[in-house]
N, C-alpha and C positions, 0 to 999 in steps of 0.2 A: 520907663519907670522914673518917677521924679526923684530928685536928690533927697527930698524929705523922707521918702520911704527907703533910702539907702544911706542912712546917716553914718554908718561905720565905714564907708568907702575910704580907702587909704590906710585903714588900721590892719595890722598883721597879727594874727592869733596863731599860736602854736598849740597843737593838741597832742598830748600823750594819753590817748584814751583807749579804753577797752570796754567792751559790752555797750552800755547805754548812757550812763550819766554824763560823762564828759563829752562824748560824741554828740549827744543831744544838745548840750549847751552850745558847742561850737557850730552845730547845724543852724541854730537860731541866729548866732552872730553872723554866720555866712549869709543867711537870708537878709540880714540887715546891712549887708554890703561889705563885711570884713573879708579880707583874704585869710583863708584858713589853711594851714599846713599840717597835715596829719603825719605824725612821727610814729613809726612802728618798729618793733624789733624784728629780726629775721623770722621769728615764729609768727609774726603778724598779730593784729588785733584778734581776740578770741572769735569774734563774729566772722572772721575770714574763712573759717573752716567748720561752721556749724551745720551746713546743709550738704550732705553727701561729699564732705571734704572741701567744699567751696563756700563762697560768701552767702550769708543769710540776708533776709529782707532788711535787717538793720543797716547793712552797708549801702544797699540801694536807697533806702529812705532817708538816712541821716548822714551819708558821706558824699552825696553828690555835691558838685560845686567846690570840692576841696582838692588841694594838691596833696601828694603823698610822697614822703621820703622815708627810706628804710635805713636805720642806724642801729648798730650794736653798742648800746650805751654801757655795756660791761667792759668795753675797751677804752683805752686812753684816747685813741684817735676819734672814736665815736663821741665821747664826751666833749672833745675839742670842737667837733663840728656843731654839736648842740649848743655850746657856749657861743659860737659865732652866730648861730641862728638866733639865739635868745637876745643877742645884742641888737638885732634888727627888729625885734618884736615889741608890740604894745601890750600883749597879754599872753600868758602861758596858763593853760588849763590841763589838769590831769586828774585821774581818779585811781592812781596807783596806791597800793598799800603803803603805809608810812615807811616800813622797813625797805621796800623796793625803791621808794623815792630817794631815800638816803643812799642806798647802794648805787643807784644810777646817776646820782648827782643832779637831781631836778627839784630839790627842795626850794623853799622861798629864799633861803640864804644863798644857795648855789646860783639861782637866777638873778638875785640882786647883785651878786658879785660880778656877773656878766653884764648886767644892765640895771642900774639903780632905779630907773624909772618904770620898769616893767611891772604890770599887775599880775600877781601870781595867785592862781586859784587852785586849791586842793579840795576836790570833792572826795570825801572819805567816809568811813563808817561812823565815826563819832568825832566831835570837836573836843575842846579841852575838858578834862575830867579823868576819872580813874580808868576809863575804857578808851582813851584817846588813841592808843595803838592797836586796839582790837579790830578784827575784820568784820565787815557786815555786808550783806547783799540785800537786794530788794525784798525778798520774802522774809528775811530776818528782821528787817525794819517793820514789816507788817506785823510780825509776831511780837515785837518788842513794844509797839505803841498802841496796841488795842485793836487795830483794824482786823487782824486775823481771827481774833476771838469772836467777832461778830459775823464772820464769813465762814460758814460751815457747810460741808457737803456730807450728807448722811451723818450729821453730828460731829464730824471730824474737822477741826480747824484747818483751813485750806487757803493757799495763796490765791490772790486775784489772778486773772489772766494776764493783762498787760502789766508792765513794770512801772506802775505809776509813781512809786516813790523815787525811782531813779530819774524819771523824767521831770518830776517836780524839783528834785535836787538840782538838776541841770538848769531848770528855769530860774530857780533862786540864784544860781551862780550868775546867770545872765543879768538878772536884776542888780546884783552887787557890782558886776563889772560896769554896767551902764551908770550906776550911781557914782562910782569912782571916776569914770571918764568925765562925768558932769561936774565933779568937784574941781573948782579952780585951783586949789592948792592941797592936793592929797598928801598926807604924811606917809612915811614908810610903813607905818602900821595899817593905814587905809589900803595900801596896795598889797597887803597880805590877807587873802580871803580864804577862810575855811568854811565849807558847807558840809554838814554831817547828814548822812541818810537818817540817822536816829533823830537828830534835831528837826529835820524836815518832817519826819513822821509825827513827831510831837506837835509841831505847828499845824499839820493837817488835821490832827485829832483834837485840836484845841476846843472846838465847839462841843464835841462829844464829852470831853473831859470836864468842861465847865458845866455842861448839862447834867452830868452824873453828880457833880458836887452840889449843884443847885437842888436837885431832887432829894439828895440825901439830907441836906439841911432843912428843906421845907417839910419833908415827911418824917424825919428822924430815923430813917432807915435807908439802906441801899436798895434802889429799885432800878433795874436795867430792863429796857425794852429791846429784846433781841430782834435781829433781822434788819436788812437794809431798808425795809419799808416802814420803819419806825412804828410798827404795830398799828398802822392806820388802815382799817378795812377799806378796800377799794383802791389801795395804792399798791400796785404790783402787776404781775403778768397773769393773763387769763387766756384760755384756749377758746378759739372761735369754732364755729360749726365745721369749717373746712380744715381743721387741725393746724391752724397757724396761731402763734402767740402774739398777743397785743399787750402793751404795757400802758396802764392807766395811771394818771396823776390826780388822785382824788385827795386833796389836802384839807379842804374847808367844808363847812356845812353847805355853802353855796354850790361847791363842786358836786356834793352828794345830791343835792336837789336837781341839778342839771342832769346828772347821770341817770337817776331813776326815771326822769321824764324821757330822756333820749332813748333809753332801752326798754321803755314801756314796762318797768318793773312794778310788781304789786306793791312794793314798799314806797312808791311815789306818794309823797305827802303824808306818810305815816309818821305821826309825832314820836313814836317809840324809837325811831332811828334818826330823827332830825338833827340831833346834837352829836358831836364827835365823841363825847364821853359816853353817851348811850351806845353808840356803834362799837366803841372799844369794849364795853361791858358785854356786848353780844357779838363779839368778833367772829366766832365760828359760824353763827347764823348769817351774819351779814356777808362774810366771805363766800358762803355757799350760795347766797342769793345773787351776788355779783357774778360768780362763776356760771351759774345757770343762765343768767341774763345774756352774758356775752356769748355763751355757747349756743344760743338760739340763732345767731347771725353769722353769715360769712364774714371774712375779713373785710371785704370791700363794703358791705352793708354796715358793719359796725363802724368802720372809719367814716362813712358818710354821715351817720347819725351823730357820732361824737364830734365831728368837725362842725356840723350845723349847730351843735349845742355850745361850741366854743370851749371845749375841754382839751386838756393836754393829754396826748397819747402818741404812741408810735408802734408799728409792728416791731417785734423783736427780729431784726433783720440778720440773716446769716451772713458771715463774712464775705462769701463769694458773690453776694448780691448788693453789698453796700454801695459800690461805685456805680451801680445802675440807676440810682435815684436821680431824678432831674435836678434836685437841689445840689447834689455833688458835682453835676456835670456843667454847672454854670461857668462861664469864662473866668479864668484866673484861679480856679480851685484845684486843678489837677495838673501836675507837671509830667509831660511825656518824656521818658528816658529810654535810651537804648544802652544796654549793658551786655557785653559778650553776645551780641546778636539777638538778645531777648528784649521784648518790648514791655515797658512798665508805665503805669499811671500812678504817680505818687502824690498824695495830697500836699498842697502847698502850705507854707507858713501862713496862719490865719491873719487876715487884715490887709494883705498886700493888694489884691484885686488885679494884679498884673504880674506876669511871669517873665523874668529876665533870662534869656538864654545863657546857659553857663556850662560848666564842665559836667560830664557824666561821672558816676562814681569812679574813683581812681583804683587802679590795680596797685598792689603793694609795691612801693618803690618806683612807681611810674614816673615821678618827677625828680628822682634822686639826682640824675646827672645835671639837668638844667638848674636845679636849686644850688648844687655845689658850685656850678659855674658862676651863678649870680652872687655867691658868697665870696668869690675871688679866688677859688682854687684853680690852679693851672691844670691843663689836661693830664700831665704826668702825675700830679698829686691826686687827681680824681681816680686815675687808674690804680694808684697805690692803695687808696682807701677801699676801692672795690675788691682788689685782689687780696687784701688783708682780711676782708670780712667786716671791717669797721663800718662800711656802708654797703648797700646792696641795691641794684637796679632790677626792675621787673624783668622776668624772663618768661617767655611763653610757657604755659603749663603750670605756673605757680598757682596753688590753691584752685586747681581745676575741679569741677564737679565730677564725681564718679558717674560713669554712664549708667543709665537706667536699664535694668535687664527686663526685656520683654517677657511676659508670661506666656508659656507655651500652651 
């Protein structure tokens, strides 16, 4: 891999992350070449014990290529080790609750005292404002910023599947870090970065919020078009003759004309449905027509016709088949990992095109001893830290998956 695609080589990043937001941010920084040290308490990152008492897919997907040290930051000695680590770091990223950050001594002030040049990133629930110390999680961000109101299952507002707000917040953190690293003369204020899940959600909802205001002012009343398909007939998922779902992207009048011709629909060329405003007015009729048309063909035949017409579509692929797609299996797109004797294929950071061999996902405290040695601790000091519980090294059986009971 070229140096251009590993621009953060030589940079050290400390992660005090739990769940997704901070670990996702440091995962991206690691893929860009940074050395990432994952700092965990003895209880471990929450995702260490989510699947039968052991690590979840989050650890496999977003903590490979990292080193791991285990410190008890509630102890004076644990805090001292952290300060020594922070003095060697370029970036510290965490998503701890504000009260926990203060208690553990990892605030921006704490890190600046150890290293005035360090970039400190706190991914938190809310940035400045009356709720600055309140807690927030991904689904709460969805609820607070309008996303969940538009995502309902059987009429009940429901969280999305993936934790997109966490991942976007982590991505925004990376953008801010890169901007600060590019700044030839960052100030102390520039090096103190706060990313709120709430503010992330607001920014993601900006288009919908602006659109709502636009329609309200143009129409003189509030008008909301519910549903992720924007109330556009032909934009959504439809069932084929062999009971497989296909998602159609029918946005424009030109798309509609292509669709009706490709699927031999009776509505082909019918001026009553040629314009989007007319199709919206007859939404139920048009939706029924599209459903009937798609339902006449197998998935393969529907895809053949839609591709020939140049339309946007895809089968709604179940998770277990996603990585079977030829597009996903192109070189440089999947990283092969071995973790605890199990084999994984993990999608690579987009844009690289080449995979650099690196570390598998670390066990908790796997690199505690070598990192303490590199920080200058003598062997006797290391043993004292381990025996006191201020630091912990990995031991066989930590966060082991519970055995699966065979059905009789």
